[in-house]
DSSP file (Angstrom, degrees, kcal/mol; ACC not computed):
  #  RESIDUE AA STRUCTURE BP1 BP2  ACC     N-H-->O    O-->H-N    N-H-->O    O-->H-N    TCO  KAPPA ALPHA  PHI   PSI    X-CA   Y-CA   Z-CA
    1    1 A M              0   0    0      0, 0.0     2,-0.1     0, 0.0     5,-0.0   0.000 360.0 360.0 360.0 146.6   -9.4 -119.8  -66.9
    2    2 A A    >>  -     0   0    0      1,-0.1     4,-1.4    50,-0.0     3,-0.7  -0.408 360.0-117.8 -79.2 154.4  -13.0 -118.6  -66.7
    3    3 A A  H 3> S+     0   0    0      1,-0.2     4,-2.4     2,-0.2     5,-0.2   0.828 113.6  60.8 -61.0 -33.1  -15.3 -118.5  -69.6
    4    4 A T  H 3> S+     0   0    0      1,-0.2     4,-1.0     2,-0.2    -1,-0.2   0.850 101.9  52.8 -64.9 -32.5  -15.6 -114.7  -69.3
    5    5 A D  H <4 S+     0   0    0     -3,-0.7     3,-0.3     1,-0.2     4,-0.2   0.899 111.3  46.1 -66.8 -40.2  -11.9 -114.3  -69.9
    6    6 A F  H >< S+     0   0    0     -4,-1.4     3,-1.5     1,-0.2    -2,-0.2   0.868 106.2  59.2 -70.3 -36.1  -12.1 -116.4  -73.0
    7    7 A R  H 3< S+     0   0    0     -4,-2.4    -1,-0.2     1,-0.3    -2,-0.2   0.785  98.5  59.2 -65.0 -26.2  -15.2 -114.5  -74.3
    8    8 A S  T 3< S+     0   0    0     -4,-1.0    -1,-0.3    -3,-0.3     2,-0.2   0.575  92.8  87.8 -79.7  -7.3  -13.2 -111.2  -74.2
    9    9 A K  S <  S-     0   0    0     -3,-1.5     2,-0.1    -4,-0.2    -3,-0.0  -0.534  80.4-112.8 -91.3 157.5  -10.6 -112.6  -76.7
   10   10 A S     >  -     0   0    0     -2,-0.2     4,-2.4     1,-0.1     5,-0.2  -0.297  33.7-102.0 -79.1 171.1  -10.8 -112.5  -80.5
   11   11 A N  H  > S+     0   0    0      1,-0.2     4,-2.4     2,-0.2     5,-0.2   0.893 123.0  51.3 -61.5 -40.4  -11.2 -115.6  -82.6
   12   12 A D  H  > S+     0   0    0      1,-0.2     4,-2.0     2,-0.2    -1,-0.2   0.907 110.7  48.4 -64.8 -40.9   -7.5 -115.6  -83.5
   13   13 A Q  H  > S+     0   0    0      1,-0.2     4,-2.4     2,-0.2    -1,-0.2   0.892 111.2  50.6 -65.1 -39.0   -6.5 -115.3  -79.9
   14   14 A L  H  X S+     0   0    0     -4,-2.4     4,-2.6     2,-0.2    -2,-0.2   0.894 109.0  50.8 -66.1 -40.0   -8.9 -118.2  -79.0
   15   15 A K  H  X S+     0   0    0     -4,-2.4     4,-2.0     2,-0.2    -1,-0.2   0.890 111.5  48.3 -65.3 -37.7   -7.4 -120.4  -81.7
   16   16 A E  H  X S+     0   0    0     -4,-2.0     4,-2.2     2,-0.2    -2,-0.2   0.906 111.6  49.7 -66.8 -41.4   -3.9 -119.7  -80.4
   17   17 A E  H  X S+     0   0    0     -4,-2.4     4,-2.5     2,-0.2    -2,-0.2   0.903 109.6  52.0 -62.5 -41.8   -5.1 -120.5  -76.9
   18   18 A L  H  X S+     0   0    0     -4,-2.6     4,-2.3     1,-0.2    -1,-0.2   0.909 108.7  50.3 -61.5 -42.9   -6.7 -123.7  -78.1
   19   19 A L  H  X S+     0   0    0     -4,-2.0     4,-1.9     1,-0.2    -1,-0.2   0.912 111.4  48.1 -62.0 -43.4   -3.4 -124.7  -79.8
   20   20 A Q  H  X S+     0   0    0     -4,-2.2     4,-2.3     1,-0.2    -2,-0.2   0.902 111.6  50.3 -64.2 -41.3   -1.4 -124.0  -76.6
   21   21 A L  H  X S+     0   0    0     -4,-2.5     4,-2.6     1,-0.2    -2,-0.2   0.888 109.2  50.7 -65.7 -39.0   -3.9 -126.0  -74.5
   22   22 A K  H  X S+     0   0    0     -4,-2.3     4,-2.2     2,-0.2    -1,-0.2   0.878 110.3  49.9 -67.3 -36.4   -3.8 -129.0  -76.8
   23   23 A K  H  X S+     0   0    0     -4,-1.9     4,-2.4     2,-0.2    -2,-0.2   0.913 111.8  48.2 -64.9 -41.9    0.0 -129.0  -76.6
   24   24 A E  H  X S+     0   0    0     -4,-2.3     4,-2.6     1,-0.2    -2,-0.2   0.903 109.8  52.6 -64.6 -40.0   -0.2 -128.8  -72.8
   25   25 A Q  H  X S+     0   0    0     -4,-2.6     4,-2.5     2,-0.2    -2,-0.2   0.916 109.2  49.5 -62.0 -43.2   -2.7 -131.7  -72.8
   26   26 A F  H  X S+     0   0    0     -4,-2.2     4,-2.4     1,-0.2    -2,-0.2   0.937 111.8  48.2 -60.3 -46.7   -0.4 -133.8  -74.9
   27   27 A N  H  X S+     0   0    0     -4,-2.4     4,-2.5     1,-0.2    -2,-0.2   0.892 111.6  50.1 -62.5 -40.2    2.6 -133.1  -72.6
   28   28 A L  H  X S+     0   0    0     -4,-2.6     4,-2.4     2,-0.2    -1,-0.2   0.904 110.5  49.3 -65.5 -41.6    0.5 -133.9  -69.6
   29   29 A R  H  X S+     0   0    0     -4,-2.5     4,-2.2     2,-0.2    -2,-0.2   0.903 111.4  50.1 -63.2 -40.1   -0.6 -137.2  -71.1
   30   30 A F  H  X S+     0   0    0     -4,-2.4     4,-1.6     2,-0.2    -2,-0.2   0.921 111.4  47.9 -64.1 -44.2    2.9 -138.0  -71.9
   31   31 A Q  H  X>S+     0   0    0     -4,-2.5     5,-2.6     1,-0.2     6,-1.0   0.887 111.0  51.4 -63.3 -38.8    4.1 -137.3  -68.4
   32   32 A A  H ><5S+     0   0    0     -4,-2.4     3,-0.7     1,-0.2    -1,-0.2   0.896 108.9  51.1 -65.5 -39.1    1.2 -139.3  -66.9
   33   33 A A  H 3<5S+     0   0    0     -4,-2.2    -1,-0.2     1,-0.2    -2,-0.2   0.826 113.7  43.8 -68.3 -31.4    2.2 -142.3  -69.1
   34   34 A T  H 3<5S-     0   0    0     -4,-1.6    -1,-0.2    -5,-0.1    -2,-0.2   0.429 114.7-114.3 -94.3   1.1    5.8 -142.1  -68.1
   35   35 A G  T <<5S+     0   0    0     -3,-0.7    -3,-0.2    -4,-0.5    -4,-0.1   0.686  86.4 112.6  78.8  18.2    5.0 -141.6  -64.4
   36   36 A Q      < +     0   0    0     -5,-2.6     2,-0.4    -6,-0.2    -4,-0.2   0.485  40.8 110.9 -99.9  -4.8    6.4 -138.1  -64.2
   37   37 A L        +     0   0    0     -6,-1.0     3,-0.2     1,-0.2    -9,-0.0  -0.579  34.9 173.1 -78.7 125.2    3.1 -136.2  -63.6
   38   38 A E  S    S+     0   0    0     -2,-0.4     2,-1.0     1,-0.2    -1,-0.2   0.833  71.6  50.2 -97.4 -41.0    2.8 -134.7  -60.2
   39   39 A K    >   +     0   0    0      1,-0.2     3,-1.2     2,-0.1     4,-0.3  -0.753  61.1 172.8-102.5  88.0   -0.4 -132.7  -60.5
   40   40 A T  T >> S+     0   0    0     -2,-1.0     3,-1.2     1,-0.3     4,-0.6   0.762  72.5  67.9 -67.9 -25.3   -2.9 -135.1  -62.0
   41   41 A A  H 3> S+     0   0    0      1,-0.2     4,-1.8     2,-0.2     3,-0.3   0.731  83.9  74.1 -67.6 -20.7   -5.8 -132.6  -61.5
   42   42 A R  H <> S+     0   0    0     -3,-1.2     4,-2.6     1,-0.2    -1,-0.2   0.822  87.7  61.0 -63.2 -30.5   -4.2 -130.4  -64.2
   43   43 A I  H <> S+     0   0    0     -3,-1.2     4,-2.3    -4,-0.3    -1,-0.2   0.926 105.8  46.5 -60.9 -44.5   -5.3 -132.9  -66.9
   44   44 A K  H  X S+     0   0    0     -4,-0.6     4,-2.1    -3,-0.3    -2,-0.2   0.906 112.3  50.0 -64.2 -43.2   -8.9 -132.3  -65.9
   45   45 A V  H  X S+     0   0    0     -4,-1.8     4,-2.2     2,-0.2    -2,-0.2   0.922 112.5  46.5 -62.9 -45.9   -8.5 -128.5  -65.8
   46   46 A V  H  X S+     0   0    0     -4,-2.6     4,-2.4     1,-0.2    -1,-0.2   0.912 110.4  53.2 -64.9 -42.3   -6.8 -128.4  -69.2
   47   47 A R  H  X S+     0   0    0     -4,-2.3     4,-1.8     1,-0.2    -1,-0.2   0.900 111.5  45.9 -59.9 -41.8   -9.5 -130.7  -70.8
   48   48 A R  H  X S+     0   0    0     -4,-2.1     4,-2.3     2,-0.2    -1,-0.2   0.862 109.8  53.7 -71.1 -35.7  -12.3 -128.4  -69.5
   49   49 A D  H  X S+     0   0    0     -4,-2.2     4,-2.5     2,-0.2    -2,-0.2   0.899 107.4  52.1 -64.0 -39.6  -10.5 -125.3  -70.7
   50   50 A I  H  X S+     0   0    0     -4,-2.4     4,-2.4     1,-0.2    -2,-0.2   0.929 110.0  48.8 -61.3 -43.8  -10.2 -126.8  -74.2
   51   51 A A  H  X S+     0   0    0     -4,-1.8     4,-2.3     1,-0.2    -2,-0.2   0.892 110.3  51.5 -62.8 -39.6  -14.0 -127.5  -74.1
   52   52 A R  H  X S+     0   0    0     -4,-2.3     4,-2.3     2,-0.2    -2,-0.2   0.928 111.1  46.9 -62.4 -45.7  -14.7 -123.9  -73.0
   53   53 A V  H  X S+     0   0    0     -4,-2.5     4,-2.5     1,-0.2    -2,-0.2   0.927 112.9  48.8 -64.1 -44.8  -12.6 -122.5  -75.8
   54   54 A Q  H  X S+     0   0    0     -4,-2.4     4,-2.2     1,-0.2    -1,-0.2   0.901 111.1  50.8 -62.6 -40.4  -14.2 -124.7  -78.4
   55   55 A T  H  X S+     0   0    0     -4,-2.3     4,-2.4     2,-0.2    -1,-0.2   0.914 111.4  47.0 -63.2 -43.2  -17.7 -123.8  -77.2
   56   56 A I  H  X S+     0   0    0     -4,-2.3     4,-2.5     2,-0.2    -2,-0.2   0.886 110.2  52.9 -68.6 -38.4  -17.0 -120.1  -77.3
   57   57 A L  H  X S+     0   0    0     -4,-2.5     4,-2.2     2,-0.2    -1,-0.2   0.915 111.2  47.1 -60.6 -42.4  -15.5 -120.4  -80.8
   58   58 A R  H  X S+     0   0    0     -4,-2.2     4,-2.6     2,-0.2    -2,-0.2   0.902 110.8  51.6 -66.2 -40.8  -18.7 -122.2  -81.9
   59   59 A E  H  X S+     0   0    0     -4,-2.4     4,-2.4     1,-0.2    -2,-0.2   0.924 111.8  46.6 -61.8 -43.5  -20.9 -119.6  -80.3
   60   60 A K  H  X S+     0   0    0     -4,-2.5     4,-2.0     2,-0.2    -2,-0.2   0.888 112.5  49.8 -66.6 -38.8  -19.0 -116.8  -82.1
   61   61 A A  H  X S+     0   0    0     -4,-2.2     4,-2.0     2,-0.2    -1,-0.2   0.904 112.0  48.3 -65.8 -40.6  -19.2 -118.6  -85.4
   62   62 A R  H  X S+     0   0    0     -4,-2.6     4,-2.0     2,-0.2    -2,-0.2   0.896 110.0  51.6 -66.6 -40.1  -22.9 -119.2  -85.0
   63   63 A A  H  X S+     0   0    0     -4,-2.4     4,-1.3     1,-0.2    -1,-0.2   0.883 111.0  48.3 -63.9 -39.0  -23.5 -115.6  -84.1
   64   64 A E  H  < S+     0   0    0     -4,-2.0    -1,-0.2     3,-0.2    -2,-0.2   0.881 111.1  50.7 -68.2 -37.4  -21.6 -114.4  -87.2
   65   65 A A  H  < S+     0   0    0     -4,-2.0    -2,-0.2     1,-0.2    -1,-0.2   0.857 109.3  50.9 -69.0 -34.6  -23.6 -116.8  -89.4
   66   66 A E  H  <        0   0    0     -4,-2.0    -1,-0.2    -5,-0.1    -2,-0.2   0.771 360.0 360.0 -76.9 -25.6  -26.9 -115.7  -88.1
   67   67 A G     <        0   0    0     -4,-1.3    -3,-0.2    -5,-0.2    -2,-0.1   0.439 360.0 360.0 145.1 360.0  -26.2 -112.0  -88.6
């Protein structure tokens, strides 16, 4: 998902999205370890989406703290 899509969401929605992405990341790692993962590129996409969500959450928290 693009960063602009994440920016339009509220903090609660972002936290929920982050939780879902972390669950997906866990499942993908588990599948990779057991040899069941077919789309290995999905791990990279999910990892980057997690980073995007965390970055946007930090930006919003910083903006609220500054005023």
